[in-house]
C-alpha positions in Angstrom: 7.0 5.0 -37.6 9.7 6.7 -39.7 7.7 9.9 -40.1 6.9 10.0 -36.3 10.4 9.3 -35.1 12.1 11.6 -37.7 10.0 14.5 -36.6 10.9 13.9 -32.9 14.6 13.8 -33.6 14.4 17.0 -35.7 12.4 19.0 -33.2 14.2 17.8 -30.0 13.4 20.8 -27.8 9.7 20.8 -28.6 9.2 17.1 -27.9 11.5 17.1 -25.0 9.1 19.5 -23.3 6.2 17.1 -23.9 8.2 14.2 -22.6 9.2 16.3 -19.5 5.5 17.0 -18.8 4.6 13.3 -19.1 7.6 12.4 -17.0 6.6 14.8 -14.1 2.9 13.6 -14.1 3.8 9.9 -14.3 6.5 10.4 -11.6 3.9 12.0 -9.3 1.4 9.2 -10.1 3.9 6.4 -9.4 5.2 8.1 -6.3 1.7 8.6 -4.9 0.9 5.0 -5.7 4.0 3.8 -3.8 3.1 5.9 -0.8 -0.5 4.8 -0.9 0.4 1.2 -1.1 3.1 1.5 1.6 0.7 3.3 3.9 -2.1 0.8 3.4 0.3 -2.1 4.0 1.6 -0.5 7.2 -2.0 -0.7 8.5 -2.3 -4.5 7.9 1.0 -6.4 7.5 0.7 -7.8 11.0 -2.8 -9.1 10.1 -1.6 -10.6 6.8 1.0 -12.6 8.8 -1.7 -14.5 10.5 -2.7 -16.2 7.3 -6.1 -16.6 8.9 -9.6 -16.8 7.5 -11.5 -14.8 10.1 -11.7 -13.2 13.5 -14.1 -13.4 16.4 -14.9 -10.2 18.3 -17.5 -9.1 20.8 -20.7 -8.3 18.9 -20.9 -4.8 20.5 -17.4 -3.8 19.3 -18.6 -2.7 15.8 -15.6 -4.6 14.2 -13.2 -2.5 16.3 -10.6 -4.7 18.0 -9.8 -2.0 20.5 -13.4 -2.0 21.7 -13.7 -5.8 21.9 -13.1 -7.6 25.1 -13.9 -11.3 25.7 -12.9 -13.8 28.3 -10.1 -16.1 27.2 -12.3 -19.1 28.2 -14.6 -18.2 25.2 -12.0 -20.0 23.1 -13.9 -23.2 24.0 -17.1 -21.6 22.5 -15.5 -21.3 19.1 -15.5 -24.4 16.8 -12.9 -24.0 14.1 -10.1 -25.9 12.3 -7.5 -23.8 14.2 -7.9 -20.9 16.6 -5.7 -18.6 18.6 -6.3 -16.0 21.2 -5.2 -12.4 20.6 -4.8 -9.5 23.0 -4.2 -6.1 21.4 -3.4 -2.7 22.8 -1.7 0.5 21.8 1.0 1.8 24.0 3.9 4.3 24.1 7.3 2.7 24.5 10.8 4.0 25.1 14.3 2.4 25.2 15.6 2.1 28.7 18.3 4.6 28.0 18.7 8.3 28.6 17.3 10.8 26.1 15.6 8.3 23.9 12.4 9.3 22.0 9.0 7.9 22.7 7.5 5.5 20.1 3.9 4.7 19.4 3.6 0.9 19.2 1.0 -1.9 19.3 1.2 -4.9 21.5 0.0 -8.4 20.5 -0.5 -10.7 23.4 -0.4 -14.3 22.0 0.3 -17.9 22.9 3.6 -18.8 21.3 2.4 -22.3 20.7 -0.5 -21.1 18.5 -0.3 -20.0 14.8 -0.2 -16.3 15.6 3.4 -16.6 16.6 5.4 -14.7 13.9 8.5 -15.9 12.1 11.7 -14.8 13.9 14.3 -13.6 11.5 16.9 -12.8 14.2 17.2 -13.9 17.8 14.6 -16.3 19.3 10.9 -16.3 20.4 9.9 -15.1 23.9 9.9 -17.6 26.7 8.5 -15.6 29.6 6.4 -12.5 30.4 9.4 -10.2 30.4 10.5 -10.9 26.9 9.3 -9.7 23.5 9.7 -10.2 19.8 9.5 -6.9 17.8 9.1 -5.7 14.3 12.4 -5.0 12.7 11.4 -1.4 11.7 12.3 -0.5 15.3 15.8 -1.9 14.6 16.2 0.2 11.4 14.6 3.5 12.6 15.4 3.5 16.3 18.7 1.4 16.5 17.1 -1.2 18.7 19.3 -4.3 19.3 18.8 -7.7 20.7 19.1 -7.6 24.5 17.9 -4.0 24.8 15.3 -3.2 27.3 12.0 -1.4 26.5 10.0 0.4 29.1 6.3 1.3 28.8 5.1 4.9 29.4 3.0 5.2 32.5 4.0 1.7 33.8 6.9 0.0 35.6 6.7 -2.8 33.1 9.9 -3.5 31.2 10.6 -6.0 28.4 13.7 -7.4 27.0 14.0 -7.7 23.2 14.9 -11.3 22.3 13.9 -11.5 18.7 13.0 -9.6 15.5 10.3 -10.3 13.0 9.6 -8.7 9.6 6.5 -7.0 8.1 4.7 -6.6 11.4 2.8 -3.3 11.6 -0.7 -2.6 12.7 -2.4 0.8 12.3 1.0 2.1 11.1 2.6 1.2 14.4 5.3 -1.5 14.9 4.0 -4.6 16.7 5.6 -6.0 19.8 4.7 -9.7 20.4 4.4 -10.7 24.0 2.9 -13.6 26.0 -0.7 -13.5 27.1 0.4 -13.1 30.7 2.5 -10.1 29.7 -0.4 -8.6 27.9 -2.6 -8.9 31.0 0.1 -6.9 32.9 0.3 -4.2 30.2 -3.4 -3.8 29.6 -4.9 -4.6 33.1 -1.8 -4.2 35.3 -2.2 -7.7 36.7 -0.8 -11.0 35.8 -3.8 -13.2 35.3 -3.4 -16.5 33.3 -6.6 -18.1 34.6 -9.8 -18.5 32.7 -10.8 -15.0 33.9 -8.1 -13.5 31.8 -9.4 -11.3 28.9 -8.3 -10.9 25.3 -9.6 -8.8 22.5 -10.2 -11.4 19.8 -10.0 -15.0 18.7 -8.4 -15.5 15.3 -9.3 -18.7 13.4 -8.6 -20.7 10.3 -11.7 -22.3 8.9 -12.1 -25.7 7.3 -11.8 -25.2 3.5 -11.5 -21.5 4.2 -15.3 -21.2 4.6 -16.6 -19.1 7.5 -19.8 -21.1 7.6 -17.7 -24.0 9.0 -16.9 -21.9 12.1 -19.6 -22.1 14.8 -20.0 -19.9 17.9 -21.7 -21.5 20.8 -21.9 -18.4 22.9 -24.1 -15.2 22.5 -22.2 -11.9 22.5 -19.7 -13.1 19.9 -19.5 -12.2 16.2 -17.3 -13.6 13.5 -15.9 -11.6 10.6 -13.7 -12.4 7.6 -10.2 -11.0 7.6 -11.0 -8.8 4.6 -14.0 -7.2 6.4 -11.9 -6.7 9.5 -9.1 -5.0 7.6 -11.6 -2.7 5.7 -13.1 -1.7 9.0 -9.7 -0.6 10.5 -10.0 3.0 11.5 -9.2 5.2 8.6 -8.0 2.4 6.3 -10.8 2.4 3.8 -11.0 6.2 3.6 -7.3 6.4 3.0 -7.3 3.8 0.2 -10.3 5.6 -1.5 -8.7 9.0 -1.2 -5.4 7.9 -2.7 -7.3 5.9 -5.4 -9.3 9.0 -6.5 -6.1 11.1 -6.5 -4.2 8.7 -8.7 -7.2 8.2 -11.0 -7.6 12.0 -11.5 -3.9 12.3 -12.2 -4.1 9.7 -14.9 -6.9 11.5 -16.6 -5.1 14.8 -16.3 -2.0 13.2 -17.9 -4.1 12.0 -20.8 -5.7 15.4 -21.3 -2.4 17.2 -21.1 -0.7 15.0 -23.7 -3.8 15.2 -25.9 -3.8 19.0 -25.8 -0.1 19.1 -26.7 -0.5 16.7 -29.6 -3.6 18.7 -30.8 -1.7 22.0 -30.7 1.2 20.5 -32.6 -1.1 19.0 -35.2 -2.8 22.4 -35.8 0.6 24.0 -36.2 1.5 21.5 -38.8 -1.8 21.7 -40.7 0.0 23.3 -43.7 2.6 20.6 -43.8 -0.1 17.9 -43.6 -1.9 19.6 -46.4 1.2 19.6 -48.6 1.7 15.9 -47.8 -1.9 15.1 -48.8 -1.4 17.1 -52.0 1.6 14.9 -52.7 -0.6 11.8 -52.5 0.2 10.7 -48.9 -3.0 9.4 -47.4 -4.7 10.9 -44.3 -4.6 7.4 -42.8 -0.8 7.3 -43.0 -0.5 10.7 -41.4 -3.0 9.8 -38.7 -1.1 6.6 -37.8 2.1 8.6 -37.7 0.6 11.0 -35.1 -0.7 8.1 -33.0 2.7 6.4 -33.1 4.4 9.6 -32.2 2.1 10.0 -29.2 2.8 6.4 -28.2 6.6 7.0 -28.4 6.3 10.2 -26.3 4.1 8.6 -23.7 6.4 5.5 -23.4 9.4 7.7 -22.9 7.7 9.9 -20.4 6.2 7.0 -18.4 9.5 5.0 -18.5 11.5 8.0 -17.2 8.8 8.6 -14.5 9.0 5.0 -13.4 12.8 5.0 -13.3 12.7 8.2 -11.3 10.3 6.8 -8.8 12.4 3.6 -8.3 15.5 5.7 -7.9 13.8 8.0 -5.4 12.6 4.9 -3.4 16.3 3.8 -2.9 17.2 7.0 -1.1 14.0 7.5 1.0 14.4 7.2 4.8 13.0 4.1 6.3 10.4 6.2 8.1 8.6 7.0 4.8 5.9 4.3 4.2 6.9 3.8 0.5 6.6 0.3 -1.1 7.2 -0.7 -4.7 4.5 -2.8 -6.2 5.4 -3.7 -9.8 2.0 -5.0 -10.6 0.4 -1.6 -9.7 3.2 0.4 -11.4 2.9 -1.6 -14.7 -0.9 -1.5 -14.6 -1.0 2.2 -14.0 1.7 2.8 -16.6 -0.3 0.8 -19.2 -3.5 2.7 -18.4 -1.7 6.1 -18.8 -0.3 4.9 -22.1 -3.7 3.8 -23.5 -5.5 6.9 -22.4 -2.7 9.1 -23.8 -3.0 7.4 -27.2 -6.8 7.7 -27.0 -6.4 11.4 -26.4 -4.4 11.7 -29.6 -7.4 10.5 -31.6 -8.8 14.0 -31.3 -5.9 15.1 -33.5 -6.6 12.3 -36.0 -10.1 13.8 -36.6 -8.4 17.1 -37.4 -6.0 15.5 -39.8 -8.7 13.7 -41.7 -10.7 16.9 -42.2 -7.7 18.9 -43.6 -8.3 20.2 -47.1 -5.0 20.4 -49.0 -6.0 23.4 -51.0 -7.1 25.4 -47.9 -4.1 24.3 -45.9 -1.6 25.4 -48.6 -3.5 28.7 -49.0 
């Protein structure tokens, strides 16, 4: 440890460059991880709020809730511990004020007495078909306030904001919760609360969390686990895999870069190592010093990269889908550290093979 740290303090510029490279790569990896996690969460946070075990869709919908349409009376054909009807549709909304921008949003038509009703962090729940509870991202990004009126593009329908909830996004769009009757007006332009009303899905909680305990009495319906439903969301799986491969390749690149730097430095110090061996210092001691040195450099670079990422997250605009996940960050940092040290093992082989006589010349 003494030899490794002493060399770092004596050649500050050289090792500062290595730390800088490690910092830049780790910063990029951590930042992409935060973006990937935040973007993935923006696809599913509203679904996670259900705390449900599964969902029933029409069997011809191909697990796509937008393509599913079932009569609300089909609720009676689903046997489950708890169940709730869900109407979902995408829409464009706008504040009922002059010169306000249009916003892509997703409507959830629910029964407020069922478990899909979200927690209200400000205001109250809706009480009629002209009121809505909305995701608080609209408050942060669009200055939406309690009592404001929202109008729908291409419709005369207007909704009054009576409450805010948190972490409610679906397919990267903020969710507006409305009554089932309001959903019928938004989707079908008619207020139908009878058994002929239609919804997109029936969400359920199964006994003991086992989907086998949920029975469908009617043909034309299919049940799916929430995990399957989320993975089948348009673009979700491709997005997660894309970012995953990018982050994985960056980790490997970081290891290769730090390994190359350490190898070049080792070759430059071959004469010094030869002299040390001639003085009786074992190759094992020198090799351990190189590995410790690599460890220290990697720890410093990764730590600075992590601190830089956290600092950047504090000044990012709320529209950027960045979320900090310490479990992911620490896991990725640990992997980068291990791979960087493994990369230094190539230098160890060179040290072991150094002939003191040849090195000294």
